[in-house]
N, C-alpha and C positions, 0 to 999 in steps of 0.2 A: 473588458476588464480595465482598460486604461483609465487613468485619472480617478482611481478608487483607492489609492494607497496613500493619500495625502497625510492622514493622521499617523500612519505607521512611519512614513518618511520623517515626519516631525520628531517622533520618538527616537529614530535613528540619529538624527542631527543633534538632539539634546543629550543623548546618552553616550557612554564610552565602553561600558562592559556589558556584554550580551551573552546569553545562553541560547543555543539553537537545538531543538529536540524534535524527535518524531516517535512514532509508535513502536510498540514491542513487535517482535517478528518482522523486522523491516524488510521491504522489497525495494525494487529499483526506484520507484517514485519517492519513497520515504528517504532513501539514502541520497539519491541524486538531488532532490530539492533541498535537503538539509545541507549538503556540502556546497551546492551552488550558492545558497544564501550565506553560508559561513565564509566562503572565499570572497564573496562580494563585500561583506561587511569588513573583513580583514583588509581588503584593498583600500578601504577608507581610513585605515589606521586604527580601527576599533579593536578592543581586546575581546576576543570571541572564543567561547568554548562550545564545541559540538559534542552532544551527548546522545547516546543510545543505550537503553537498558540491556539489550541483547547484542551479541557479537555481529559484526558485519559478515554476511555470507561470502564465501570464498570468491564467487564470481564477480563480486563488486569491490574486491580489495584493490583492483587496479585504478579505481577512481581517484583523481587528484584530491589530496587532503584526507583520504580515508584513514591514513596512518595517525592522524591527529584526533580522531574520534575517541572520546573517553567513555568508560562504562561505570564510573562511580563519580559521585559529586561530594564524596567525603573530603572535608577540609577546604572545599571551595568557598571563597569569599562571596558575599551577596552580589547579585547582578542587578543592573539597572532595569533590565527587561528580559523576558524569555520569549523567543519566537517558536511557536509550535506549528509544525508544517505537516500536512497530509494526515491529520488525526481528527476524528469526529467526536471523540469523548476524552476528557482529561484522564480518566482512569487507564486508558490505553497507552498513555505515556510511560506507564510502569509504576509499580509500588514504590520503588526506591526514589524515583523522581518526585512522586507525590508526597513523600515524607520530607523532602528538602524544603527548608523554610527561607531560602535566600533567592527565590526565583524572580522576585520583583513583579512588575505588571506583566501579564501574559498577552501576547499578540497571537491570535489564532488565524492562521492562513490555511484554507482548506477548500476542497471541492466535493466533499461528500454531502449527499442530500440529507442525511440523517445527523449532520453536525448539530450539537446541542448548544453552540455558541458559549463555550465555557470561558472565553477570554475577556479581558477588559476591553480590548478592541478585537472585532471579528470581521474578517474579510473572507466571505464564503461565496464561491461561484460554482454551483453544481453543473453548469454547462461547460466548465473547463475540462479539458481532457485529463488533467493531472495537476498536482500541486506544482510540479516543475514548470508548467506553462504559466501558472500564477506568479512564481518567482521570477520568471522571464519578464513579465509585465512590471513587477515591482522594480527590478533592476533597471529596466528601460525607463520607467517613470522617474526613478531617482537619478538618472543620468550617470549610472555607474558603468564603467567600461567592462565589456564582456571579454574576459581573457580566455585563452584556450582551455584552462582548467575549469572555469565557470561553464563554458560552452559544453564541455564533455559531460559534466554532471547533469546539466539541465537537459541535454539531448537524451541521456540515458533515462531520465525521469519521464520525459514525454514518450520516448520510444517504447519503453516497457509497459507503461500504463495504457497505451493505445494498442497493445498487442502487436507491435511492429506495424502500426498504422492500419490494423485490420478491424479493430473494435468500433462499435457505433459511436463512441466518444470522439473518434477522429473527425476533425473539422478542417475547413480551409485555413483557419487561424493556426491550428496546431501544426499543420503541414508547413505553413509559411514560416512559423517560428523555428521549427526544426531546420528549415533551410537556412535561416539566418545563423543558427548555431553552427551549422556545417561551415558556413562562410567565416565564422569566428574561430574555427579550429577543431571542432568535433569531427572525428574521423569515423564515418558510418561502418566501414569494413572492420576496423580494429575493434570498435565497440560491439558490433554484432558477433564477432568471433569470440570476444571475451565473455559476453553475456550468454550466448546460445550454444557455443561450441567449445566449452571449456569445463565440462562437468566431470566429476570423478566417476569411475566405472561403477561404483557402488550405487549411484543414483539409478542407473539402468537395471541393476539387479533388483533394487527395491521396486522400481516401476513394474517389472515383470510379475512380482508377487502381488502388488496392488491391483494390477489389471485382472488378475485371477479372481478378485472379489467382485467384479462387475455384476451388477444386477439391474435389469431394465424392467420398469414397472409401468403397466398401462394405467391410464387415468380415464375411467369410464365417463362418458358424457362430456368430454373435453376436446372435441374435434380430433380425436385420435392421438392426442399428445401423450408423450411418455416422459418418465423421470428415470435418470440413470444414477446409480450410487456406486461409490468406491469407498474403501476404508483402509487406513494404515494404522497399525498398532506399534507399540514400543518393541514388541518381540520381533516384528518384521524389520524394524530399523536396526535392532541389535544384531540380528542374524546376517545383515548385509553390511554392517559397519557404517550405515548412513546416519546423518544427523537430521534433526527435524526440518531444517530449512530446505533440504533436498526434495521434499515432497511438494513444495510450492509449484503450482502449475499443473499438477496431476489432475485436478478437477476438470481441466479443459478437455481431457480425453473423454470424460463422461458427456460433456456438452456436445462434443464433436460428432456424436453418433446420429445417423439419419433418423428423423422422427422424434428425437429427444429434444424437449423444450427446456428442461432444467436438469443440470448436472450438479451433484453434491459429493463432496469429499469429507469424510469424517476422519480426523487425525487425533489419536490419543495424546493427551497432554498431561495426564495424571490419572490416579486411580478413579475410574468411573467418571472421567472428565474428557470431553472431546471438543476440539475446535472444528466448527462446521463451515466449510467454504461452499458458497452457492455461485453458479453461473447460469444465466438465462439467455435464450435466444430472442426474448422480447415478449413472449406470451404471458409471462408472469413477472411482477415486480419483486425480485428477490430481496430488495432492501426492506420492503414491508414485512416479508416473512422473517427476515433476520431481526427486525425491530421487535417482533412479537416474542423473541427470545433474548431481548435486551442487547441485540447486536446492531448492525447498521451497514451502510455502504451505498452502493449505487443500484439502479434498477436492474442492471445486467450482471452485477458482481457485488457480492456482499458476504458477510460472515458473522458468526456469533459463537458462543460457547454453550454447551448443553451438558448437564450432569446426568449420570445414570449408567446402567449396563448398556453395552453397545447396541444390542438388539432393540432395546427400549428406546434409545436415543434415535436410532434410524427410523423406527416406526413413528415416533412422535413428529420428527421433522418431515418425513414423507407425507404424513397425514396433513400437516399444515400446507405443504406444497400442493397436494391433491385438492384441498379446499380452494386454494387460490386459482388453480388451473380449471377447476370445475366451473368457476364463474365465467369462463371464456366460451361457454356453449353458444 
């Protein structure tokens, strides 16, 4: 990825006022890469606003700079440029952001294979483990000093999007860069404790209910592959006092079952509207399946939204997965 950010670095040098944004329902890579870039630009004396349409999940509130993230652009003066990080489609930056008419030119920095190149400048590396890894390379190429705050944010981005360095996107490069970030001040123990061992009790109460919805489905003629589904409804969240962000990661329990090649979590987001999260062990490219529902992502992890009654949505999505897996005979 080195030596690919020249045009973006030129824009940074030419401009003074920047907006940094990421997708709705942000997770570790979105927040870590957003804040890592924000702090890096501020260290150059730039006027930088960090924006997320949705709140920062509690487990990431410890990140340096998180208290400066804003959730409205009302009254903001125009920006010289906007940096969109870890987002494959512009609509995923949020309805309110897309109504803002002062964003300037858009710099799109992302690692999703389904990115539709919505920026004026697009730097997209599907082989990167995370957007955080790409921001590391941008900061390095721009000769910006990596402070402990920048290091902590970028380490969280890489650490979470590689599943604590367990996922297939983990590479020699991502491990090496994580090591550099530790040397620059990121504390693995503190970060791991905050991210993985700091959840409210209601998350586990919600998980117990969600696991009771587990359904394992055989896929005839597909080498014995199976699909596992879970779902979470608003009623479940209300009964446990959990918010929507606490269900993130539940889909991995479905994928983690022996013989299951694809795990799916359906989370209610509105009346007859469901966010669908896919995870694959490699036998099926779930990004392709998500793309068929106007979603996107990576071959092993993707998502989309599907409308309809829950039973119908599950049946429709499972049928699409079966079709993809059946081709693996």
